[in-house]
C-alpha positions as CSV (number, residue, x, y, z in Angstrom):
1,X,-158.3,66.8,199.6
2,X,-161.2,67.6,201.8
3,X,-162.7,71.1,202.3
4,X,-165.2,71.1,205.0
5,X,-167.4,74.2,205.2
6,X,-168.4,74.8,208.8
7,X,-171.8,76.3,210.0
8,X,-171.8,80.0,209.9
9,X,-170.4,81.7,213.0
10,X,-170.6,85.2,214.6
11,X,-167.2,85.6,216.4
12,X,-164.3,86.5,214.0
13,X,-161.9,87.2,216.9
14,X,-162.7,83.9,218.6
15,X,-162.0,81.9,215.5
16,X,-158.7,83.8,215.0
17,X,-157.8,83.0,218.6
18,X,-158.2,79.3,217.8
19,X,-156.3,79.4,214.5
20,X,-153.3,81.3,216.1
21,X,-153.5,79.5,219.4
22,X,-151.7,76.3,220.5
23,X,-154.6,74.0,219.6
24,X,-156.4,71.6,221.9
25,X,-153.4,69.3,222.1
26,X,-150.6,71.8,221.3
27,X,-150.7,70.6,217.7
28,X,-150.6,74.1,216.1
29,X,-147.1,75.0,214.9
30,X,-146.0,78.3,213.4
31,X,-149.5,79.8,212.6
32,X,-149.3,82.4,209.8
33,X,-151.2,83.8,206.8
34,X,-150.4,82.2,203.5
35,X,-152.7,84.5,201.4
36,X,-155.8,86.7,201.7
37,X,-158.0,89.1,199.9
38,X,-156.2,91.6,197.6
39,X,-156.5,94.6,199.9
40,X,-155.5,92.8,203.1
41,X,-152.9,95.5,204.0
42,X,-152.5,94.2,207.5
43,X,-149.4,92.7,209.2
44,X,-149.6,89.0,210.1
45,X,-149.9,88.4,213.9
46,X,-148.0,85.2,213.3
47,X,-145.1,87.1,211.8
48,X,-145.2,90.6,213.4
49,X,-145.3,90.8,217.2
50,X,-146.8,94.3,217.1
51,X,-149.9,93.0,215.1
52,X,-152.8,91.8,217.2
53,X,-155.7,89.4,216.5
54,X,-158.2,92.0,217.6
55,X,-156.8,94.4,214.9
56,X,-157.0,91.7,212.3
57,X,-160.5,90.7,213.3
58,X,-161.7,94.3,213.1
59,X,-160.2,94.7,209.7
60,X,-161.9,91.6,208.4
61,X,-165.2,92.7,210.0
62,X,-165.3,96.3,208.6
63,X,-167.9,95.6,205.9
64,X,-170.0,93.8,208.4
65,X,-169.9,96.8,210.8
66,X,-170.7,99.2,208.0
67,X,-173.7,97.2,206.9
68,X,-175.0,96.8,210.5
69,X,-174.7,100.6,211.1
70,X,-176.6,101.4,207.9
71,X,-179.4,98.7,208.3
72,X,-181.4,98.2,211.4
73,X,-181.1,94.4,211.3
74,X,-177.8,93.2,212.7
75,X,-175.9,90.4,210.9
76,X,-174.7,87.7,213.3
77,X,-173.9,84.8,210.9
78,X,-171.1,86.4,209.0
79,X,-168.1,84.1,209.8
80,X,-167.4,81.6,207.0
81,X,-164.9,78.9,208.0
82,X,-163.5,76.2,205.8
83,X,-160.6,73.9,206.8
84,X,-158.9,72.4,203.8
85,X,-156.9,69.2,204.5
86,X,-154.7,67.0,202.3
87,X,-154.6,63.2,202.6
88,X,-152.1,61.7,205.1
89,X,-150.2,60.1,202.2
90,X,-149.9,63.4,200.2
91,X,-146.7,65.3,200.0
92,X,-146.2,68.4,202.1
93,X,-147.3,71.5,200.1
94,X,-145.5,74.8,200.2
95,X,-147.0,78.0,201.4
96,X,-147.2,79.2,197.7
97,X,-149.1,76.0,196.8
98,X,-151.5,76.4,199.7
99,X,-152.0,80.0,198.7
100,X,-153.1,79.0,195.2
101,X,-155.4,76.3,196.6
102,X,-157.0,78.8,199.0
103,X,-157.6,81.2,196.1
104,X,-159.3,78.5,194.1
105,X,-161.5,77.4,197.0
106,X,-162.8,80.9,197.7
107,X,-163.5,81.5,194.0
108,X,-165.4,78.2,193.7
109,X,-167.4,79.0,196.9
110,X,-168.5,82.4,195.8
111,X,-166.6,84.2,198.6
112,X,-164.3,85.9,196.1
113,X,-165.4,85.3,192.4
114,X,-162.6,85.8,189.9
115,X,-162.2,89.5,188.9
116,X,-164.6,90.7,191.6
117,X,-163.0,93.7,193.3
118,X,-165.9,94.1,195.8
119,X,-165.8,90.5,197.1
120,X,-165.7,89.4,200.7
121,X,-162.6,89.8,202.9
122,X,-160.8,86.6,203.7
123,X,-157.5,85.0,204.8
124,X,-156.0,81.6,204.8
125,X,-154.1,80.5,207.9
126,X,-151.6,77.7,208.0
127,X,-150.6,76.1,211.4
128,X,-149.8,72.6,210.3
129,X,-148.1,70.8,207.4
130,X,-151.2,69.1,206.0
131,X,-154.0,71.7,206.1
132,X,-155.0,75.4,206.1
133,X,-158.1,77.2,207.5
134,X,-159.9,79.8,205.3
135,X,-161.7,82.5,207.3
136,X,-164.0,84.9,205.5
137,X,-166.6,87.5,206.6
138,X,-169.7,87.2,204.4
139,X,-170.5,90.8,203.7
140,X,-169.1,92.1,200.5
141,X,-167.4,95.5,200.1
142,X,-170.6,96.8,198.5
143,X,-172.7,95.7,201.5
144,X,-174.4,92.7,199.7
145,X,-174.2,89.1,200.9
146,X,-172.4,86.6,198.7
147,X,-174.2,83.9,196.8
148,X,-173.2,80.8,198.7
149,X,-176.0,78.4,197.8
150,X,-174.5,75.2,196.5
151,X,-171.0,76.2,197.6
152,X,-170.3,72.8,199.1
153,X,-170.7,71.1,195.7
154,X,-168.7,73.7,193.9
155,X,-165.9,73.5,196.4
156,X,-165.9,69.7,196.2
157,X,-165.5,69.9,192.4
158,X,-162.6,72.4,192.8
159,X,-160.9,70.0,195.2
160,X,-161.1,67.2,192.6
161,X,-159.4,69.5,190.1
162,X,-156.8,70.5,192.6
163,X,-156.0,66.9,193.4
164,X,-155.4,66.3,189.7
165,X,-153.3,69.4,189.2
166,X,-151.1,68.8,192.2
167,X,-150.8,65.0,191.9
168,X,-152.6,64.4,195.2
169,X,-154.8,61.5,196.3
170,X,-157.9,61.4,194.1
171,X,-161.1,61.3,196.1
172,X,-164.5,60.5,194.5
173,X,-166.9,63.2,193.4
174,X,-169.9,63.6,195.8
175,X,-173.5,63.3,194.7
176,X,-175.3,64.9,197.7
177,X,-176.5,61.6,199.1
178,X,-173.8,61.1,201.7
179,X,-174.6,61.5,205.4
180,X,-173.3,64.5,207.3
181,X,-169.9,63.9,208.9
182,X,-169.7,64.1,212.7
183,X,-168.8,67.5,213.9
184,X,-165.7,68.1,216.1
185,X,-168.1,68.9,218.9
186,X,-169.9,65.5,218.5
187,X,-166.6,63.6,218.3
188,X,-165.3,65.3,221.5
189,X,-168.5,64.7,223.3
190,X,-168.4,61.0,222.4
191,X,-164.8,60.8,223.6
192,X,-165.7,62.6,226.8
193,X,-168.6,60.3,227.6
194,X,-166.8,57.1,226.5
195,X,-169.1,56.4,223.5
196,X,-167.7,54.4,220.7
197,X,-170.0,56.2,218.2
198,X,-171.2,59.8,217.9
199,X,-174.8,60.4,218.7
200,X,-176.1,60.6,215.1
201,X,-174.1,57.5,214.0
202,X,-175.5,55.6,217.0
203,X,-179.0,56.6,216.1
204,X,-178.6,55.8,212.4
205,X,-177.4,52.3,213.3
206,X,-180.4,51.7,215.6
207,X,-183.0,53.0,213.1
208,X,-181.6,50.8,210.3
209,X,-181.6,47.8,212.6
210,X,-185.3,48.4,213.4
211,X,-186.5,48.7,209.7
212,X,-186.6,45.0,208.9
213,X,-188.8,44.4,212.0
214,X,-191.6,46.8,211.1
215,X,-194.2,47.4,208.3
216,X,-195.0,51.1,208.7
217,X,-193.6,54.3,210.2
218,X,-195.9,54.3,213.3
219,X,-194.7,50.9,214.1
220,X,-191.1,52.0,213.5
221,X,-191.3,54.8,216.0
222,X,-193.0,52.5,218.6
223,X,-190.3,49.9,218.1
224,X,-187.5,52.5,218.6
225,X,-189.2,53.8,221.8
226,X,-189.4,50.3,223.1
227,X,-185.7,50.0,222.4
228,X,-185.0,52.9,224.7
229,X,-184.6,55.6,222.1
230,X,-186.2,59.0,222.7
231,X,-188.7,59.8,220.0
232,X,-190.4,63.2,219.3
233,X,-193.1,62.8,216.6
234,X,-194.5,65.8,214.8
235,X,-198.2,65.5,214.0
236,X,-200.7,67.6,212.1
237,X,-204.1,68.7,213.5
238,X,-205.6,65.4,212.3
239,X,-203.0,63.4,214.2
240,X,-201.3,62.3,211.1
241,X,-197.5,61.8,211.4
242,X,-195.7,64.6,209.6
243,X,-192.1,64.1,210.9
244,X,-190.0,62.8,213.7
245,X,-186.8,63.4,215.7
246,X,-184.8,60.9,217.7
247,X,-182.5,61.2,220.6
248,X,-179.9,59.0,222.2
249,X,-180.4,58.2,225.9
250,X,-178.3,60.5,228.1
251,X,-177.6,62.8,225.2
252,X,-178.5,66.0,227.1
253,X,-177.9,69.7,226.6
254,X,-176.5,72.0,229.3
255,X,-179.9,72.4,230.8
256,X,-180.3,68.7,231.2
257,X,-182.8,68.4,228.3
258,X,-182.9,65.6,225.8
259,X,-181.2,66.5,222.5
260,X,-183.2,65.4,219.4
261,X,-182.1,65.0,215.8
262,X,-184.5,65.1,212.9
263,X,-184.5,61.9,210.8
264,X,-183.0,63.8,207.7
265,X,-180.1,65.0,209.9
266,X,-179.3,61.5,211.0
267,X,-179.1,60.2,207.4
268,X,-180.5,61.5,204.1
269,X,-182.6,58.4,203.5
270,X,-184.1,58.3,207.0
271,X,-186.6,61.2,206.6
272,X,-190.2,60.4,207.3
273,X,-191.3,60.6,203.6
274,X,-188.5,58.2,202.5
275,X,-189.2,55.8,205.3
276,X,-192.9,55.9,204.4
277,X,-192.1,55.1,200.7
278,X,-190.0,52.1,201.8
279,X,-192.3,50.7,204.5
280,X,-195.8,51.5,203.4
281,X,-195.7,50.6,199.7
282,X,-198.7,48.4,198.9
283,X,-197.6,44.8,198.3
284,X,-198.6,43.0,195.1
285,X,-201.3,40.4,195.7
286,X,-199.9,36.9,196.1
287,X,-201.5,33.9,194.5
288,X,-202.3,31.1,197.1
289,X,-200.4,28.6,194.9
290,X,-197.3,30.8,195.1
291,X,-197.8,31.1,198.9
292,X,-198.1,27.3,199.2
293,X,-195.0,26.7,197.1
294,X,-192.8,28.9,199.1
295,X,-189.7,27.3,200.7
296,X,-190.3,26.2,204.3
297,X,-187.7,28.3,206.1
298,X,-187.1,32.1,205.8
299,X,-183.4,31.4,205.1
300,X,-184.3,29.5,201.9
301,X,-186.9,32.0,201.0
302,X,-184.4,34.8,201.3
303,X,-182.0,33.0,198.9
304,X,-184.8,32.6,196.4
305,X,-185.8,36.3,196.8
306,X,-182.3,37.5,195.9
307,X,-182.9,36.1,192.4
308,X,-185.5,38.8,191.9
309,X,-182.7,41.4,192.3
310,X,-180.4,39.6,189.9
311,X,-183.1,39.4,187.2
312,X,-184.6,42.9,187.5
313,X,-181.7,45.4,187.3
314,X,-182.4,46.9,183.8
315,X,-185.0,49.3,185.1
316,X,-183.1,51.9,187.2
317,X,-186.0,52.6,189.6
318,X,-186.4,48.9,190.2
319,X,-182.6,48.4,190.6
320,X,-182.4,51.2,193.2
321,X,-185.4,49.6,195.1
322,X,-183.7,46.2,195.1
323,X,-180.4,47.6,196.4
324,X,-182.2,49.4,199.2
325,X,-184.0,46.3,200.2
326,X,-180.8,44.3,199.9
327,X,-179.4,46.4,202.7
328,X,-182.3,45.5,204.9
329,X,-181.8,41.8,204.2
330,X,-178.1,42.1,205.1
331,X,-179.1,43.9,208.3
332,X,-181.7,41.2,209.2
333,X,-179.2,38.4,208.4
334,X,-176.6,40.0,210.7
335,X,-179.1,40.2,213.6
336,X,-180.2,36.5,213.3
337,X,-176.9,34.9,212.3
338,X,-175.0,32.6,214.6
339,X,-172.9,34.5,217.1
340,X,-169.5,33.8,215.4
341,X,-170.7,35.6,212.2
342,X,-172.4,38.6,213.7
343,X,-169.4,41.0,213.9
344,X,-168.5,40.5,210.2
345,X,-172.1,40.8,209.1
346,X,-172.7,43.8,211.2
347,X,-169.7,45.5,209.5
348,X,-171.2,44.5,206.1
349,X,-174.6,46.0,207.0
350,X,-173.1,49.2,208.3
351,X,-170.8,49.6,205.2
352,X,-173.6,48.8,202.8
353,X,-175.8,51.7,204.1
354,X,-173.8,54.1,201.9
355,X,-174.6,51.9,198.8
356,X,-178.3,51.8,199.6
357,X,-179.1,55.4,198.4
358,X,-178.5,57.4,195.3
359,X,-180.1,60.2,193.4
360,X,-182.3,57.7,191.5
361,X,-185.8,57.5,192.8
362,X,-186.7,53.9,193.9
363,X,-189.9,52.1,192.8
364,X,-190.2,50.4,196.2
365,X,-193.1,48.2,195.1
366,X,-190.7,46.3,192.9
367,X,-188.6,45.1,195.9
368,X,-191.5,43.7,198.0
369,X,-190.3,40.1,197.7
370,X,-186.8,41.0,198.9
371,X,-188.1,43.2,201.7
372,X,-190.6,40.5,202.9
373,X,-187.7,38.0,203.0
374,X,-185.8,40.4,205.3
375,X,-188.8,40.8,207.5
376,X,-189.3,37.0,207.7
377,X,-185.7,36.5,208.9
378,X,-186.0,39.4,211.4
379,X,-189.1,37.7,212.9
380,X,-187.8,34.1,212.8
381,X,-187.2,32.3,216.1
382,X,-185.0,29.6,214.6
383,X,-181.5,29.8,213.3
384,X,-180.4,28.4,209.9
385,X,-178.8,25.0,209.3
386,X,-175.3,25.2,208.0
387,X,-175.9,24.7,204.3
388,X,-178.9,27.1,204.2
389,X,-176.9,29.8,205.9
390,X,-173.9,29.3,203.6
391,X,-176.2,29.4,200.6
392,X,-177.7,32.7,201.7
393,X,-174.4,34.3,202.4
394,X,-173.1,33.2,198.9
395,X,-176.3,34.7,197.4
396,X,-175.6,37.9,199.3
397,X,-172.1,38.0,197.9
398,X,-173.4,37.7,194.3
399,X,-176.2,40.3,194.9
400,X,-173.6,42.7,196.3
401,X,-171.4,42.2,193.2
402,X,-174.5,43.0,191.1
403,X,-175.2,46.1,193.1
404,X,-171.6,47.3,192.8
405,X,-171.6,46.8,189.0
406,X,-174.9,48.7,188.7
407,X,-173.5,51.6,190.7
408,X,-170.3,51.6,188.7
409,X,-172.4,51.7,185.4
410,X,-174.3,54.8,186.8
411,X,-171.0,56.5,187.9
412,X,-172.1,56.2,191.6
413,X,-168.5,56.2,192.8
414,X,-169.1,56.3,196.6
415,X,-171.9,53.7,196.4
416,X,-169.8,51.4,194.3
417,X,-166.9,51.7,196.7
418,X,-169.2,50.9,199.7
419,X,-170.5,47.8,197.9
420,X,-167.0,46.6,197.3
421,X,-166.1,47.1,200.9
422,X,-169.3,45.2,201.9
423,X,-168.2,42.4,199.6
424,X,-165.0,42.0,201.6
425,X,-166.9,41.4,204.9
426,X,-169.5,39.1,203.2
427,X,-166.8,37.0,201.6
428,X,-165.0,36.5,205.0
429,X,-168.3,35.4,206.6
430,X,-169.1,33.1,203.6
431,X,-165.8,31.4,203.8
432,X,-166.3,30.7,207.5
433,X,-169.8,29.4,206.9
434,X,-168.6,27.0,204.3
435,X,-166.0,25.3,206.5
436,X,-168.4,22.9,208.3
437,X,-170.3,22.3,205.1
438,X,-167.1,21.2,203.3
439,X,-166.0,19.2,206.3
440,X,-169.2,17.3,206.3
441,X,-169.0,16.6,202.6
442,X,-165.4,15.4,202.9
443,X,-166.5,12.6,205.2
444,X,-168.4,10.9,202.4
445,X,-166.5,11.5,199.2
446,X,-167.9,10.0,196.0
447,X,-166.0,7.4,194.2
448,X,-163.3,8.1,191.6
449,X,-165.6,6.7,188.9
450,X,-168.5,8.9,190.0
451,X,-166.3,12.0,190.0
452,X,-165.0,11.1,186.5
453,X,-168.5,10.8,185.2
454,X,-169.6,14.1,186.9
455,X,-166.5,15.8,185.4
456,X,-168.0,15.2,182.0
457,X,-171.2,16.9,183.2
458,X,-169.1,19.9,184.3
459,X,-167.3,20.2,181.0
460,X,-170.6,20.0,179.1
461,X,-172.5,22.4,181.3
462,X,-169.9,25.1,182.0
463,X,-167.2,24.6,179.4
464,X,-165.6,28.1,179.8
465,X,-165.1,27.5,183.5
466,X,-164.6,23.7,183.7
467,X,-160.9,23.8,184.2
468,X,-161.2,26.2,187.2
469,X,-164.0,24.1,188.7
470,X,-162.2,20.8,188.3
471,X,-158.9,22.1,189.8
472,X,-160.7,23.9,192.7
473,X,-159.8,22.2,196.0
474,X,-163.6,22.0,196.6
475,X,-164.2,19.9,193.5
476,X,-164.5,16.6,195.4
477,X,-167.1,18.2,197.7
478,X,-169.0,19.5,194.6
479,X,-169.0,16.0,193.1
480,X,-170.6,14.7,196.3
481,X,-173.3,17.4,196.1
482,X,-174.0,16.5,192.5
483,X,-174.1,12.8,193.4
484,X,-176.6,13.5,196.2
485,X,-178.7,15.6,193.8
486,X,-178.7,12.9,191.2
487,X,-179.9,10.4,193.8
488,X,-182.8,12.7,194.5
489,X,-183.9,12.6,190.9
490,X,-182.1,15.8,189.6
491,X,-179.9,15.9,186.6
492,X,-176.4,17.2,187.4
493,X,-175.9,18.7,184.0
494,X,-179.1,20.7,184.3
495,X,-178.3,21.8,187.8
496,X,-174.9,23.1,186.8
497,X,-176.3,25.0,183.8
498,X,-179.0,26.6,186.0
499,X,-176.5,27.5,188.7
500,X,-174.1,29.1,186.2
501,X,-177.0,31.1,184.6
502,X,-178.1,32.4,188.0
503,X,-174.6,33.4,189.2
504,X,-171.9,33.9,186.6
505,X,-168.6,32.2,187.5
506,X,-166.1,34.6,186.0
507,X,-166.0,36.7,189.2
508,X,-166.0,33.7,191.6
509,X,-162.7,33.3,193.4
510,X,-163.5,29.6,194.0
511,X,-166.2,28.5,191.5
512,X,-166.7,25.0,192.9
513,X,-167.6,26.6,196.3
514,X,-170.1,28.9,194.6
515,X,-171.7,25.9,192.8
516,X,-171.9,23.9,196.0
517,X,-174.0,26.5,197.8
518,X,-176.2,27.1,194.8
519,X,-176.8,23.4,193.9
520,X,-177.4,22.4,197.6
521,X,-180.1,25.1,197.7
522,X,-181.8,24.3,194.4
523,X,-181.6,20.5,194.9
524,X,-182.7,20.3,198.6
525,X,-186.1,18.8,197.6
526,X,-186.6,15.7,195.5
527,X,-187.7,16.2,191.9
528,X,-191.5,16.5,191.9
529,X,-193.7,14.0,190.1
530,X,-194.3,15.9,186.9
531,X,-197.5,14.1,186.0
532,X,-199.0,14.8,189.5
533,X,-197.9,18.4,189.2
534,X,-199.5,18.8,185.8
535,X,-202.7,17.3,187.0
536,X,-202.8,19.6,190.0
537,X,-202.3,22.7,187.9
538,X,-204.8,21.5,185.3
539,X,-207.6,20.9,187.8
540,X,-207.1,24.0,190.1
541,X,-208.0,27.5,189.1
542,X,-208.1,30.3,191.6
543,X,-209.5,33.8,191.3
544,X,-209.1,36.8,193.7
545,X,-212.7,36.7,194.9
546,X,-212.4,33.1,196.1
547,X,-211.0,32.0,199.4
548,X,-207.4,30.7,199.6
549,X,-206.9,26.9,199.4
550,X,-210.2,26.3,197.5
551,X,-209.8,23.6,194.8
552,X,-212.0,21.8,192.3
553,X,-212.4,18.9,194.7
554,X,-214.0,21.3,197.2
555,X,-216.5,22.8,194.7
556,X,-220.0,21.3,194.8
557,X,-221.7,23.5,192.3
558,X,-221.5,21.8,188.8
559,X,-222.6,25.0,187.0
560,X,-219.9,27.2,185.8
561,X,-220.5,30.8,186.6
562,X,-218.4,34.0,186.3
563,X,-215.9,34.2,189.1
564,X,-216.2,30.6,190.1
565,X,-214.1,27.5,189.4
566,X,-214.1,26.1,185.9
567,X,-213.2,22.4,185.3
568,X,-210.9,22.1,182.3
569,X,-211.3,19.3,179.8
570,X,-208.8,16.6,179.7
């Protein structure tokens, strides 16, 4: 059950005309009052032909008129309107049941607290089977205004109780991080202009798509302007950016002026302070050795970066930061994916936006590696090869499972549901990406004897999942991958153990496929010469005050001084 409190209005008679009228598409049937405030004492215009809407409006507005006559300042925001709608699959409720529901809603909102004889005047009108409209005038009988702050949360809680009491569809409790639903005016405007999305939804999608491409808020606004979006920055006397508003092209008011929406009205996490926190967090200093050892392509680097999310979810502020950055990585991947995958990945990115935010404050510095991976993909000019793309999508599937579990553990019901819906889109894309990979492996199947030997490795490395792996239709392809890795100097048993440690297999629908993508990624390079690597690490020391790439071989000063290289003894 959804109770949507509308912005305050000023015309009681006008709202009554809509409630008792035919509706925009003649959908209003038998409009009538199901209940109202205790002293209503007025005939129902829907039942009594002698009663008029003007009389009813005047009766509801009486406390407002009295207050306006006693005080100099006229009240013009006194009309409280709240449609209450049942889910399509819910049973039809009787008038008596809707009357009880309306009473509980106005009590929760603060319109008519229990036992308050001086509360606001209100009525509930029913003109359809599945919903009612509650209309109230927000001046009490004693002339005071009701306390409505936080009424949306209280009404939402009341709806959850009503659903339980009446056996209706159970919706999830809100946490005040959801975006604002499109208004009827926005939806009608979009329909009139032939837009597939309302203006704020369209703007939200464009801003989220821009985030992986930029490194600060000034750059973000410039990027959006270059993309044709109208931007109105708000700056202080010093020129510092204090806020912004964005407008969709051709979204004009009646005077032909551009309509702008502040970032916080577009989505709760798109305010300037929150964008600054995400984009302008100082990155941790990177050691040149780490920079040199990075995988060559952004697609491989992104797969590696996802491991930072999987291993750093115990700290809530870090977990929230990783999940936010994960959304940016999904967005960047959708933009740069091969054409046949973009629709599914765009749906995944759009759905995951709801999972990116919660009430937990993010420590954005913790997610720098993941965010940098998203930016690298957004800026790359080359597409991925098949196995690298499949490995990244499989890693995104696992990261989304991790995000969903974290949200579930924190009772973030809406975010967990969004993550599960995202998982559906990602799995479809992953299955499609694996088709050419598996086809290629099928052309060079390993021998029966090799598969028999590798099966022993599977049973030794992942005994709890061995039967599922070995009966998976993709097992012959996995055996080929393991044989290739062994030819490159890797140990199949060790690769299997590492893959299972990085991505548990219990939730995998087809564990052999999961292992294929993971092992292809980790075994793509030959095993390094351990002696050469040890010698390199032993003879190279770097400190922040030295230039990148400097090594012992380049040092000509034999004297060891503070801040310089120091040769280690053998």
